[in-house]
C-alpha positions as a Markdown table, in Angstrom:
| # | Residue | x | y | z |
|---|---|---|---|---|
| 1 | Met | -2.0 | 22.1 | 1.8 |
| 2 | Pro | 1.1 | 21.0 | 3.7 |
| 3 | Phe | 4.3 | 20.4 | 1.7 |
| 4 | Leu | 5.1 | 16.9 | 2.8 |
| 5 | Met | 6.4 | 15.1 | -0.3 |
| 6 | Phe | 10.1 | 15.7 | -1.2 |
| 7 | Thr | 12.6 | 17.3 | 1.1 |
| 8 | Lys | 15.7 | 17.3 | -1.1 |
| 9 | Gly | 17.1 | 20.5 | 0.4 |
| 10 | Met | 17.8 | 18.6 | 3.6 |
| 11 | Ala | 21.2 | 17.1 | 4.3 |
| 12 | Gln | 21.2 | 13.3 | 3.7 |
| 13 | Ser | 22.9 | 11.4 | 6.5 |
| 14 | Ser | 24.2 | 8.0 | 5.4 |
| 15 | Phe | 22.2 | 4.9 | 6.3 |
| 16 | Asn | 25.1 | 3.2 | 8.1 |
| 17 | Glu | 25.7 | 6.2 | 10.2 |
| 18 | Leu | 22.1 | 6.2 | 11.5 |
| 19 | Phe | 20.8 | 2.7 | 11.4 |
| 20 | Cys | 21.6 | -1.0 | 11.9 |
| 21 | Asp | 20.9 | -3.6 | 9.2 |
| 22 | Ser | 17.8 | -4.7 | 11.1 |
| 23 | Thr | 14.2 | -3.7 | 11.2 |
| 24 | Leu | 12.2 | -2.0 | 14.0 |
| 25 | Arg | 8.6 | -3.1 | 13.6 |
| 26 | Ile | 6.1 | -0.9 | 15.5 |
| 27 | Asp | 2.6 | -2.2 | 16.2 |
| 28 | Tyr | 0.0 | 0.6 | 16.7 |
| 29 | Ile | -3.7 | 0.9 | 17.4 |
| 30 | Phe | -5.7 | 3.6 | 15.6 |
| 31 | Glu | -9.0 | 4.3 | 17.3 |
| 32 | Gly | -11.8 | 6.8 | 17.1 |
| 33 | Asn | -14.4 | 8.2 | 14.8 |
| 34 | Glu | -14.8 | 11.1 | 12.4 |
| 35 | Glu | -14.6 | 13.7 | 15.1 |
| 36 | Glu | -11.7 | 12.4 | 17.1 |
| 37 | Gln | -8.9 | 9.9 | 16.4 |
| 38 | Arg | -6.3 | 8.5 | 18.7 |
| 39 | Ile | -3.0 | 6.6 | 18.1 |
| 40 | Ala | -1.4 | 4.3 | 20.6 |
| 41 | Val | 1.8 | 2.2 | 20.6 |
| 42 | Asp | 1.0 | -1.4 | 21.1 |
| 43 | Lys | 4.4 | -3.2 | 20.9 |
| 44 | Leu | 7.9 | -2.7 | 19.6 |
| 45 | Asn | 9.6 | -5.6 | 17.7 |
| 46 | Met | 13.0 | -6.1 | 16.1 |
| 47 | Met | 13.6 | -8.3 | 13.0 |
| 48 | Pro | 17.0 | -9.4 | 11.8 |
| 49 | Arg | 17.5 | -7.5 | 8.5 |
| 50 | Trp | 16.4 | -4.3 | 6.8 |
| 51 | Tyr | 14.8 | -4.6 | 3.4 |
| 52 | Gly | 13.6 | -1.1 | 2.8 |
| 53 | Lys | 15.2 | 2.0 | 1.2 |
| 54 | Arg | 18.8 | 3.0 | 2.1 |
| 55 | Lys | 18.8 | 6.3 | 0.2 |
| 56 | Asn | 16.3 | 9.2 | 0.0 |
| 57 | Leu | 15.7 | 8.4 | 3.7 |
| 58 | Ser | 13.9 | 11.6 | 4.6 |
| 59 | Glu | 11.8 | 11.7 | 1.3 |
| 60 | Val | 8.6 | 10.1 | 0.2 |
| 61 | Pro | 7.6 | 9.7 | -3.5 |
| 62 | Val | 3.8 | 9.9 | -2.7 |
| 63 | Glu | 2.2 | 11.7 | 0.2 |
| 64 | Gly | -0.2 | 9.0 | 1.3 |
| 65 | Asn | -3.0 | 9.4 | 3.9 |
| 66 | Gly | -0.4 | 9.3 | 6.7 |
| 67 | Gln | 3.3 | 9.3 | 7.4 |
| 68 | Ile | 5.7 | 7.8 | 9.8 |
| 69 | Ile | 8.7 | 10.2 | 10.6 |
| 70 | Val | 11.9 | 9.3 | 12.5 |
| 71 | Arg | 13.9 | 12.1 | 14.0 |
| 72 | Arg | 17.2 | 12.2 | 16.0 |
| 73 | His | 16.2 | 12.6 | 19.6 |
| 74 | Arg | 18.7 | 15.4 | 20.3 |
| 75 | Ser | 18.8 | 17.5 | 17.1 |
| 76 | Gln | 15.3 | 16.6 | 15.8 |
| 77 | Glu | 16.7 | 16.1 | 12.3 |
| 78 | Val | 14.4 | 14.0 | 10.2 |
| 79 | Val | 16.4 | 10.8 | 9.3 |
| 80 | Tyr | 13.6 | 8.6 | 7.9 |
| 81 | Arg | 10.2 | 9.1 | 6.5 |
| 82 | Asn | 7.6 | 6.8 | 4.8 |
| 83 | Ser | 4.0 | 7.3 | 3.7 |
| 84 | Phe | 1.0 | 5.0 | 4.0 |
| 85 | Ser | -2.7 | 4.7 | 3.9 |
| 86 | Thr | -5.0 | 2.7 | 6.3 |
| 87 | Leu | -8.3 | 1.0 | 6.5 |
| 88 | Phe | -9.0 | 3.1 | 9.5 |
| 89 | Gln | -8.9 | 6.3 | 7.5 |
| 90 | Glu | -10.9 | 4.7 | 4.7 |
| 91 | Trp | -13.6 | 3.7 | 7.2 |
| 92 | Leu | -13.8 | 7.4 | 8.4 |
| 93 | Ser | -14.9 | 8.4 | 4.9 |
| 94 | Phe | -18.1 | 6.4 | 5.2 |
| 95 | Glu | -21.4 | 7.5 | 6.7 |
| 96 | Asn | -22.3 | 7.0 | 10.4 |
| 97 | Thr | -18.7 | 7.3 | 11.7 |
| 98 | Thr | -19.5 | 10.4 | 13.7 |
| 99 | His | -21.0 | 8.4 | 16.6 |
| 100 | Glu | -19.5 | 4.9 | 16.2 |
| 101 | Arg | -15.9 | 4.3 | 17.4 |
| 102 | Lys | -13.7 | 1.6 | 16.0 |
| 103 | Ala | -10.1 | 0.4 | 16.5 |
| 104 | Phe | -7.7 | -0.9 | 13.9 |
| 105 | Glu | -4.3 | -2.6 | 14.0 |
| 106 | Asn | -1.5 | -1.0 | 12.0 |
| 107 | Val | 2.1 | -2.1 | 11.6 |
| 108 | Phe | 4.9 | 0.0 | 10.2 |
| 109 | Leu | 8.6 | -0.9 | 9.5 |
| 110 | Val | 11.5 | 1.5 | 10.0 |
| 111 | Pro | 15.2 | 0.8 | 10.0 |
| 112 | Met | 16.6 | 0.0 | 13.5 |
| 113 | Pro | 18.2 | 3.2 | 14.9 |
| 114 | Lys | 21.6 | 3.1 | 16.5 |
| 115 | Asp | 20.7 | 5.9 | 18.9 |
| 116 | Thr | 17.5 | 7.2 | 20.6 |
| 117 | Val | 14.9 | 8.6 | 18.2 |
| 118 | Asp | 11.6 | 10.3 | 18.2 |
| 119 | Ile | 9.0 | 8.6 | 16.0 |
| 120 | Thr | 5.9 | 10.5 | 14.9 |
| 121 | Val | 2.9 | 8.9 | 13.3 |
| 122 | Arg | 0.7 | 11.5 | 11.5 |
| 123 | Leu | -2.7 | 11.0 | 9.9 |
| 124 | Phe | -4.2 | 13.3 | 7.3 |
| 125 | Asp | -7.9 | 13.9 | 6.5 |
| 126 | Asn | -9.2 | 14.0 | 3.0 |
| 127 | Arg | -8.3 | 17.7 | 2.8 |
| 128 | Arg | -4.6 | 16.7 | 3.2 |
| 129 | Gln | -4.5 | 18.4 | 6.6 |
| 130 | Val | -3.0 | 16.8 | 9.7 |
| 131 | Lys | -5.9 | 15.3 | 11.7 |
| 132 | Thr | -4.0 | 13.7 | 14.5 |
| 133 | Glu | -0.5 | 12.5 | 15.4 |
| 134 | Leu | 1.5 | 10.8 | 18.1 |
| 135 | Thr | 5.2 | 11.2 | 18.9 |
| 136 | His | 7.0 | 8.6 | 21.1 |
| 137 | Val | 10.6 | 8.0 | 22.0 |
| 138 | Val | 12.3 | 4.8 | 21.1 |
| 139 | Ser | 15.7 | 3.7 | 22.5 |
| 140 | Pro | 17.4 | 0.8 | 20.8 |
| 141 | Asp | 18.5 | -0.3 | 24.3 |
| 142 | Asp | 15.0 | -0.8 | 25.5 |
| 143 | Ile | 14.9 | -4.4 | 26.9 |
| 144 | Leu | 11.2 | -4.7 | 26.0 |
| 145 | Ile | 11.7 | -4.6 | 22.3 |
| 146 | Arg | 10.7 | -8.1 | 21.3 |
| 147 | Gln | 12.9 | -10.1 | 18.9 |
| 148 | Val | 10.9 | -11.8 | 16.2 |
| 149 | Gly | 12.0 | -13.6 | 13.0 |
| 150 | Phe | 15.3 | -14.9 | 14.5 |
| 151 | Arg | 14.0 | -18.5 | 14.6 |
| 152 | His | 10.9 | -20.5 | 13.6 |
| 153 | Ile | 10.8 | -18.6 | 10.3 |
| 154 | Thr | 7.9 | -19.4 | 8.0 |
| 155 | Pro | 9.2 | -21.5 | 5.0 |
| 156 | Tyr | 9.3 | -19.6 | 1.8 |
| 157 | Val | 10.4 | -20.0 | -1.9 |
| 158 | Thr | 12.3 | -17.5 | -3.9 |
| 159 | Leu | 10.4 | -16.9 | -7.1 |
| 160 | Gln | 12.7 | -14.2 | -8.5 |
| 161 | Gln | 16.1 | -12.9 | -7.4 |
| 162 | Ala | 17.0 | -9.3 | -8.1 |
| 163 | Ala | 20.2 | -8.5 | -9.9 |
| 164 | Asp | 21.4 | -6.5 | -6.8 |
| 165 | Thr | 19.7 | -7.6 | -3.6 |
| 166 | Thr | 21.2 | -4.7 | -1.7 |
| 167 | Lys | 19.4 | -2.2 | -4.0 |
| 168 | Cys | 16.1 | -3.6 | -4.9 |
| 169 | Ile | 12.4 | -3.8 | -4.0 |
| 170 | His | 11.4 | -6.8 | -1.9 |
| 171 | Ile | 7.9 | -8.3 | -2.4 |
| 172 | Ala | 6.4 | -11.3 | -0.5 |
| 173 | Tyr | 3.4 | -13.2 | -1.7 |
| 174 | Ile | 1.8 | -14.8 | 1.4 |
| 175 | Ala | -0.7 | -17.7 | 1.5 |
| 176 | Glu | -4.2 | -17.2 | 2.9 |
| 177 | Gly | -6.8 | -19.9 | 3.0 |
| 178 | Tyr | -4.4 | -22.6 | 1.8 |
| 179 | Thr | -4.0 | -25.6 | 4.1 |
| 180 | Glu | -0.6 | -27.3 | 4.5 |
| 181 | Ala | -1.6 | -29.9 | 1.9 |
| 182 | Gln | -2.4 | -27.0 | -0.6 |
| 183 | Met | 1.0 | -25.3 | -0.5 |
| 184 | Asp | 2.0 | -26.5 | -4.0 |
| 185 | Asp | -1.2 | -24.9 | -5.3 |
| 186 | Phe | -0.3 | -21.7 | -3.5 |
| 187 | Ile | 3.2 | -21.6 | -5.1 |
| 188 | Asn | 1.6 | -22.1 | -8.5 |
| 189 | Asp | -0.8 | -19.3 | -7.9 |
| 190 | Ala | 2.1 | -17.0 | -6.7 |
| 191 | Arg | 3.9 | -17.8 | -10.0 |
| 192 | Ile | 0.7 | -16.9 | -11.9 |
| 193 | Ala | 0.5 | -13.6 | -10.1 |
| 194 | Asn | 4.1 | -12.8 | -10.6 |
| 195 | Asp | 3.9 | -13.6 | -14.4 |
| 196 | Ala | 0.8 | -11.3 | -14.6 |
| 197 | Leu | 2.6 | -8.4 | -12.8 |
| 198 | Phe | 5.7 | -8.6 | -14.9 |
| 199 | Ala | 3.8 | -8.8 | -18.1 |
| 200 | His | 2.9 | -5.2 | -17.5 |
| 201 | Glu | 5.1 | -2.1 | -18.2 |
| 202 | Pro | 7.1 | -0.7 | -16.5 |
| 203 | Phe | 7.5 | -3.8 | -14.3 |
| 204 | Asn | 8.6 | -5.9 | -17.2 |
| 205 | Ser | 11.4 | -3.6 | -18.3 |
| 206 | Leu | 12.6 | -3.1 | -14.7 |
| 207 | Lys | 12.1 | -6.7 | -13.6 |
| 208 | Ser | 15.8 | -7.2 | -12.4 |
| 209 | Arg | 15.2 | -4.6 | -9.6 |
| 210 | Phe | 12.6 | -6.8 | -7.8 |
| 211 | Asn | 13.3 | -9.7 | -5.4 |
| 212 | Ile | 10.2 | -11.9 | -4.9 |
| 213 | Ile | 9.4 | -14.6 | -2.4 |
| 214 | Ala | 6.3 | -16.8 | -1.7 |
| 215 | Val | 5.7 | -17.4 | 2.0 |
| 216 | Lys | 4.0 | -20.7 | 3.0 |
| 217 | Ser | 1.7 | -19.7 | 5.8 |
| 218 | Pro | -0.8 | -22.6 | 6.3 |
| 219 | Ser | -4.4 | -22.2 | 7.3 |
| 220 | Leu | -6.4 | -24.7 | 9.3 |
| 221 | Glu | -9.3 | -24.4 | 6.8 |
| 222 | Ser | -9.4 | -23.7 | 3.1 |
| 223 | Gly | -10.9 | -20.5 | 1.7 |
| 224 | Thr | -11.8 | -17.3 | 3.4 |
| 225 | Ser | -14.7 | -15.9 | 5.4 |
| 226 | Glu | -17.9 | -14.7 | 3.7 |
| 227 | Pro | -20.0 | -12.9 | 6.4 |
| 228 | Ser | -22.9 | -12.1 | 4.0 |
| 229 | Asn | -23.3 | -15.9 | 3.5 |
| 230 | Gly | -22.8 | -16.7 | 7.2 |
| 231 | Ile | -19.4 | -18.4 | 6.5 |
| 232 | Trp | -16.5 | -17.9 | 8.9 |
| 233 | Arg | -13.3 | -19.9 | 8.4 |
| 234 | Asn | -10.2 | -20.4 | 10.5 |
| 235 | Thr | -7.4 | -19.1 | 8.3 |
| 236 | Ala | -3.9 | -17.8 | 8.7 |
| 237 | Leu | -4.9 | -14.1 | 8.4 |
| 238 | Asp | -8.6 | -14.2 | 9.3 |
| 239 | Ser | -9.4 | -12.4 | 6.0 |
| 240 | His | -13.0 | -11.8 | 4.9 |
| 241 | Phe | -15.2 | -10.3 | 2.2 |
| 242 | Asp | -17.9 | -7.7 | 3.0 |
| 243 | Thr | -15.4 | -5.2 | 4.4 |
| 244 | Phe | -17.4 | -2.0 | 5.3 |
| 245 | Tyr | -20.4 | -4.1 | 4.0 |
| 246 | Ser | -19.1 | -4.1 | 0.4 |
| 247 | Lys | -19.5 | -7.6 | -0.8 |
| 248 | Arg | -16.4 | -7.6 | -3.1 |
| 249 | Tyr | -14.1 | -5.9 | -0.6 |
| 250 | Leu | -11.7 | -8.5 | 0.6 |
| 251 | Thr | -9.3 | -7.5 | 3.5 |
| 252 | Thr | -7.7 | -8.6 | 6.7 |
| 253 | Leu | -7.8 | -6.6 | 9.9 |
| 254 | His | -5.1 | -8.7 | 11.5 |
| 255 | Leu | -1.9 | -6.9 | 10.5 |
| 256 | Lys | 0.1 | -8.1 | 13.5 |
| 257 | Lys | -0.6 | -11.7 | 12.6 |
| 258 | Leu | 0.3 | -10.9 | 9.0 |
| 259 | His | 3.7 | -9.5 | 10.0 |
| 260 | Asp | 4.2 | -12.4 | 12.5 |
| 261 | Trp | 4.0 | -14.8 | 9.6 |
| 262 | Leu | 6.5 | -12.8 | 7.5 |
| 263 | Ala | 9.0 | -12.1 | 10.3 |
| 264 | Gly | 12.5 | -13.1 | 9.3 |
| 265 | Thr | 11.8 | -13.4 | 5.6 |
| 266 | Pro | 13.0 | -10.8 | 3.1 |
| 267 | Tyr | 10.0 | -8.6 | 2.6 |
| 268 | Glu | 8.7 | -5.0 | 2.5 |
| 269 | His | 5.7 | -5.0 | 0.1 |
| 270 | Ile | 3.1 | -7.6 | 0.7 |
| 271 | Ile | 0.7 | -9.4 | -1.7 |
| 272 | Val | -1.8 | -11.7 | 0.1 |
| 273 | Leu | -3.2 | -14.5 | -2.2 |
| 274 | Val | -6.6 | -15.7 | -1.0 |
| 275 | Asn | -7.7 | -19.2 | -1.9 |
| 276 | Thr | -11.3 | -18.4 | -3.1 |
| 277 | Asp | -13.2 | -18.3 | -6.3 |
| 278 | His | -15.4 | -15.4 | -5.2 |
| 279 | Tyr | -14.5 | -12.1 | -6.9 |
| 280 | Gly | -12.8 | -9.5 | -4.7 |
| 281 | Gly | -9.7 | -7.8 | -3.4 |
| 282 | Gly | -8.2 | -4.7 | -1.9 |
| 283 | Gly | -5.0 | -2.7 | -1.8 |
| 284 | Ile | -3.7 | -0.2 | 0.8 |
| 285 | Leu | -0.6 | 1.9 | 0.2 |
| 286 | Asn | 2.6 | 0.5 | 1.8 |
| 287 | Ser | 0.4 | -1.9 | 3.9 |
| 288 | Tyr | -0.7 | -4.9 | 1.8 |
| 289 | Asn | -3.0 | -6.0 | -1.0 |
| 290 | Leu | -5.2 | -9.0 | -1.2 |
| 291 | Ser | -6.6 | -10.8 | -4.3 |
| 292 | Met | -8.7 | -13.9 | -4.8 |
| 293 | Thr | -6.8 | -16.6 | -6.8 |
| 294 | Lys | -9.5 | -18.9 | -8.2 |
| 295 | His | -11.6 | -16.5 | -10.2 |
| 296 | Asn | -11.0 | -15.9 | -14.0 |
| 297 | Leu | -10.2 | -12.2 | -13.3 |
| 298 | Tyr | -7.4 | -13.1 | -10.8 |
| 299 | Arg | -4.6 | -11.8 | -13.0 |
| 300 | Pro | -5.9 | -8.3 | -13.7 |
| 301 | Val | -7.2 | -7.9 | -10.1 |
| 302 | Val | -3.9 | -8.8 | -8.4 |
| 303 | Val | -2.1 | -6.3 | -10.7 |
| 304 | His | -4.7 | -3.6 | -10.1 |
| 305 | Glu | -4.4 | -4.0 | -6.4 |
| 306 | Phe | -0.6 | -3.8 | -6.5 |
| 307 | Gly | -1.1 | -0.5 | -8.3 |
| 308 | His | -2.7 | 0.7 | -5.0 |
| 309 | Ser | -0.5 | -0.9 | -2.4 |
| 310 | Phe | 2.9 | -0.3 | -4.2 |
| 311 | Ala | 2.5 | 2.9 | -6.2 |
| 312 | Gly | -0.3 | 4.7 | -4.4 |
| 313 | Leu | -2.4 | 4.9 | -7.6 |
| 314 | Gly | -6.1 | 5.8 | -7.1 |
| 315 | Asp | -9.1 | 4.0 | -8.5 |
| 316 | Glu | -10.2 | 5.5 | -11.8 |
| 317 | Tyr | -13.7 | 4.2 | -11.8 |
| 318 | Ala | -17.0 | 5.5 | -10.5 |
| 319 | Tyr | -20.5 | 4.1 | -10.1 |
| 320 | Glu | -23.7 | 6.0 | -9.8 |
| 321 | Tyr | -25.0 | 3.5 | -7.3 |
| 322 | Glu | -21.8 | 3.8 | -5.1 |
| 323 | Asp | -20.8 | 7.4 | -5.1 |
| 324 | Ile | -18.3 | 7.9 | -2.2 |
| 325 | Pro | -17.2 | 11.5 | -1.4 |
| 326 | Met | -13.6 | 10.7 | -0.7 |
| 327 | Tyr | -12.1 | 13.6 | -2.7 |
| 328 | Pro | -13.3 | 17.2 | -1.9 |
| 329 | His | -13.5 | 18.9 | -5.2 |
| 330 | Asp | -11.6 | 22.0 | -4.0 |
| 331 | Ile | -8.5 | 19.9 | -2.9 |
| 332 | Glu | -6.1 | 18.2 | -5.3 |
| 333 | Pro | -5.7 | 14.5 | -4.6 |
| 334 | Trp | -2.2 | 13.3 | -3.8 |
| 335 | Glu | -2.6 | 10.3 | -6.0 |
| 336 | Pro | -0.6 | 10.8 | -9.2 |
| 337 | Asn | -3.3 | 9.5 | -11.6 |
| 338 | Leu | -6.3 | 11.5 | -10.2 |
| 339 | Thr | -7.1 | 15.2 | -10.3 |
| 340 | Thr | -9.9 | 17.6 | -9.3 |
| 341 | Leu | -8.3 | 20.3 | -11.3 |
| 342 | Ala | -7.8 | 22.2 | -8.0 |
| 343 | Asp | -4.1 | 22.2 | -8.5 |
| 344 | Phe | -3.4 | 20.3 | -11.8 |
| 345 | His | 0.1 | 21.7 | -12.3 |
| 346 | Gly | 2.8 | 19.1 | -12.1 |
| 347 | Lys | 0.5 | 16.1 | -12.8 |
| 348 | Trp | 0.1 | 15.0 | -16.5 |
| 349 | Glu | -0.5 | 18.4 | -18.1 |
| 350 | Asn | 2.8 | 17.9 | -20.0 |
| 351 | Leu | 1.2 | 14.9 | -21.8 |
| 352 | Ile | -1.9 | 16.8 | -23.0 |
| 353 | Ser | -1.9 | 18.3 | -26.5 |
| 354 | Pro | -2.4 | 22.1 | -26.5 |
| 355 | Lys | -5.8 | 21.9 | -28.3 |
| 356 | Thr | -7.2 | 19.3 | -26.0 |
| 357 | Lys | -10.4 | 20.4 | -24.2 |
| 358 | Ile | -10.4 | 20.3 | -20.4 |
| 359 | Pro | -12.4 | 18.5 | -19.2 |
| 360 | Thr | -12.1 | 16.2 | -22.1 |
| 361 | Pro | -15.1 | 14.5 | -23.8 |
| 362 | Ile | -14.5 | 10.8 | -24.7 |
| 363 | Gly | -14.2 | 10.6 | -28.5 |
| 364 | Lys | -13.1 | 8.0 | -31.0 |
| 365 | Asp | -9.5 | 8.2 | -30.0 |
| 366 | Lys | -9.2 | 6.2 | -26.8 |
| 367 | Thr | -5.5 | 6.8 | -26.6 |
| 368 | Lys | -5.8 | 10.6 | -26.3 |
| 369 | Val | -4.4 | 12.0 | -23.0 |
| 370 | Gly | -6.8 | 14.5 | -21.5 |
| 371 | Val | -8.9 | 15.1 | -18.3 |
| 372 | Tyr | -11.8 | 12.7 | -18.3 |
| 373 | Glu | -14.6 | 13.0 | -15.7 |
| 374 | Gly | -15.5 | 10.1 | -13.5 |
| 375 | Ala | -12.8 | 8.7 | -11.1 |
| 376 | Gly | -12.0 | 8.2 | -7.5 |
| 377 | Tyr | -15.5 | 6.8 | -6.8 |
| 378 | Ser | -17.1 | 10.1 | -8.0 |
| 379 | Met | -19.1 | 10.5 | -11.2 |
| 380 | Lys | -18.5 | 14.2 | -11.1 |
| 381 | Gly | -15.6 | 16.5 | -10.1 |
| 382 | Val | -12.8 | 13.9 | -10.1 |
| 383 | Tyr | -10.9 | 13.2 | -13.3 |
| 384 | Arg | -8.5 | 10.6 | -14.9 |
| 385 | Ala | -6.0 | 10.9 | -17.7 |
| 386 | Leu | -7.4 | 8.5 | -20.3 |
| 387 | Pro | -10.7 | 6.8 | -21.1 |
| 388 | Asp | -9.4 | 3.5 | -19.8 |
| 389 | Cys | -6.6 | 2.0 | -17.8 |
| 390 | Arg | -5.7 | -1.0 | -15.6 |
| 391 | Met | -6.7 | 1.2 | -12.7 |
| 392 | Arg | -10.2 | 1.6 | -14.2 |
| 393 | Thr | -11.3 | -1.7 | -15.6 |
| 394 | Asn | -10.2 | -5.3 | -15.6 |
| 395 | Glu | -10.6 | -5.5 | -19.3 |
| 396 | Asn | -7.9 | -2.9 | -20.1 |
| 397 | Pro | -4.7 | -4.9 | -20.6 |
| 398 | Glu | -2.2 | -2.1 | -19.5 |
| 399 | Phe | -1.6 | 0.7 | -17.2 |
| 400 | Cys | -2.1 | 4.1 | -18.9 |
| 401 | Ile | 0.9 | 6.3 | -19.7 |
| 402 | Val | 0.3 | 8.4 | -16.6 |
| 403 | Cys | 0.3 | 5.4 | -14.3 |
| 404 | Arg | 3.3 | 3.9 | -16.1 |
| 405 | Glu | 5.3 | 7.1 | -15.5 |
| 406 | Ala | 4.3 | 7.2 | -11.9 |
| 407 | Ile | 5.3 | 3.6 | -11.3 |
| 408 | Thr | 8.6 | 4.2 | -13.1 |
| 409 | Asp | 9.4 | 7.2 | -11.0 |
| 410 | Leu | 8.6 | 5.2 | -7.8 |
| 411 | Ile | 10.9 | 2.2 | -8.8 |
| 412 | Asn | 13.7 | 4.6 | -9.7 |
| 413 | Phe | 13.2 | 6.4 | -6.3 |
| 414 | Tyr | 13.8 | 3.1 | -4.5 |
| 415 | Thr | 16.5 | 1.5 | -6.6 |
| 416 | Glu | 18.7 | 4.1 | -8.3 |
């Protein structure tokens, strides 16, 4: 198991020494199948400001299914690192990916370097081993780095301003399936989502550390595509249900288009609000999350999906009819709220009472922290901390204590 999480022993160079106050957006193509994966650079772009972290530059708070690593070209010192997950890697966990090959867009943001750097994109398999990687050289003087977001910026509304906008977390809600005439409706839906998110702890207590905007990206048609019903709509992000043939899985494969709409706005984390009354959503670490807005479960779903895309929390549910072997039982998941007990030390063992049985049977006390079987899409062999949580069901009103602590640690990592 590679040690890839914290690297506090390394000297921390200052942000201003290494980087400009602008963003290098790198578009990649991930392609392949279960046996062989490839990474290719598609395009380099520069945006006017940098809205990501300025401290802990070479550290990541969660490992993710992949990482992007920036090194000084001459010394090979790691000067920036971030983690992520991708739809491509999720697709590889399904059956029939040995023979079929597919390609997926991916977009990553790093601060614009002042000098030449080596950038490595590294993908891990579900055993947390490096599966493939690409290293390429980027010179800030490259004349083919395209400038985006300097003009023709998509209009946006500021919903919430952070107490200190130089040391905060930037979130952008973006419209999908709302026509130009429906933008007032979108802004209202964004306010509903924001109120729902900050009704939860620890977001409520730490609300002043978030800067929130709503980006008015218009669609030619209202709604979203529903392939299983033969419906295809012309929308801003070409989102659709039936991702990987799961009827409720709502995603977009067009990440370049997503970031084109956002270019020039203050954003890092992305919440896509989809104008549909069909149930569904999806969330991918440090990429984006999507949620339907016209269903009665809109509020819990958008919060749940943000748990994925922002904090790297894993799903705590499992269904007998949809058992997906994403977590080998002899490998500890990197997600802070899941365990296989392969290496439980350092997770939530400090919250468990000494006499608690492991694994823990569900009893009358639904607030008892333990190790409960059934999580990460597996009925057996993967465990969660409590009988219920926002990451398990829509009915539970709160994140469990383990998820709350993980989110708090993440917010502090980015803002303290």
